[in-house]
NUTIZA-36335 format. One record per residue (C-alpha): residue number from 1; residue in one letter; x, y, z. Coordinates in steps of 0.1 Angstrom, whole numbers, plus 5000, padded with zeros to 4 digits. Example, Ala and Ser with C-alpha at 12.3 -4.5 7.8 and 13.67 -1.06 7.14 Angstrom:
BEGIN
(node 1,A,(5123,4955,5078));
(node 2,S,(5137,4989,5071));
This chain:
BEGIN
(node 1,M,(2679,1582,5202));
(node 2,R,(2690,1564,5234));
(node 3,I,(2709,1576,5264));
(node 4,G,(2739,1553,5270));
(node 5,M,(2760,1547,5300));
(node 6,T,(2786,1574,5289));
(node 7,E,(2760,1601,5287));
(node 8,I,(2746,1592,5321));
(node 9,I,(2781,1594,5337));
(node 10,I,(2787,1628,5321));
(node 11,I,(2754,1641,5334));
(node 12,A,(2761,1627,5369));
(node 13,L,(2795,1645,5368));
(node 14,I,(2780,1678,5358));
(node 15,V,(2754,1675,5386));
(node 16,L,(2781,1667,5410));
(node 17,L,(2802,1697,5399));
(node 18,L,(2772,1721,5400));
(node 19,F,(2757,1711,5434));
(node 20,G,(2785,1694,5453));
(node 21,G,(2785,1662,5472));
(node 22,K,(2767,1674,5503));
(node 23,K,(2737,1688,5484));
(node 24,I,(2729,1658,5462));
(node 25,P,(2713,1637,5489));
(node 26,E,(2690,1666,5499));
(node 27,L,(2680,1670,5462));
(node 28,M,(2673,1633,5458));
(node 29,Q,(2652,1633,5490));
(node 30,G,(2632,1662,5477));
(node 31,L,(2628,1645,5443));
(node 32,G,(2616,1613,5460));
(node 33,K,(2590,1632,5481));
(node 34,G,(2577,1649,5449));
(node 35,V,(2574,1616,5431));
(node 36,R,(2556,1600,5461));
(node 37,S,(2532,1630,5463));
(node 38,F,(2525,1627,5426));
(node 39,K,(2518,1590,5428));
(node 40,D,(2495,1595,5458));
(node 41,G,(2477,1623,5438));
(node 42,M,(2473,1600,5408));
(node 43,N,(2459,1572,5430));
(node 44,G,(2434,1596,5447));
(node 45,K,(2451,1595,5481));
(node 46,D,(2450,1633,5487));
(node 47,D,(2446,1650,5520));
(node 48,M,(2412,1662,5508));
(node 49,D,(2400,1626,5504));
(node 50,K,(2411,1618,5540));
(node 51,Q,(2394,1649,5553));
(node 52,S,(2361,1641,5535));
(node 53,G,(2363,1605,5548));
(node 54,E,(2366,1618,5584));
(node 55,D,(2336,1641,5579));
(node 56,I,(2315,1612,5567));
(node 57,K,(2325,1591,5597));
(node 58,D,(2313,1619,5620));
(node 59,N,(2278,1613,5608));
(node 60,G,(2274,1648,5595));
(node 61,K,(2289,1666,5624));
(node 62,K,(2310,1696,5613));
(node 63,T,(2347,1695,5623));
(node 64,E,(2365,1727,5627));
């Protein structure tokens, strides 16, 4: 079961009708940020890793 070009065009038209032309760039930007966040999470580039690295650099000094 493959999705052809006709089905993709139909889906794109339905999305365009539901959300309107002005809202689609905002939706795609949010989707891009979500994918980027997911990739960073899978690669271990979380904010927690950055914070723990900073704590180690401080030679055991607590940061508040």
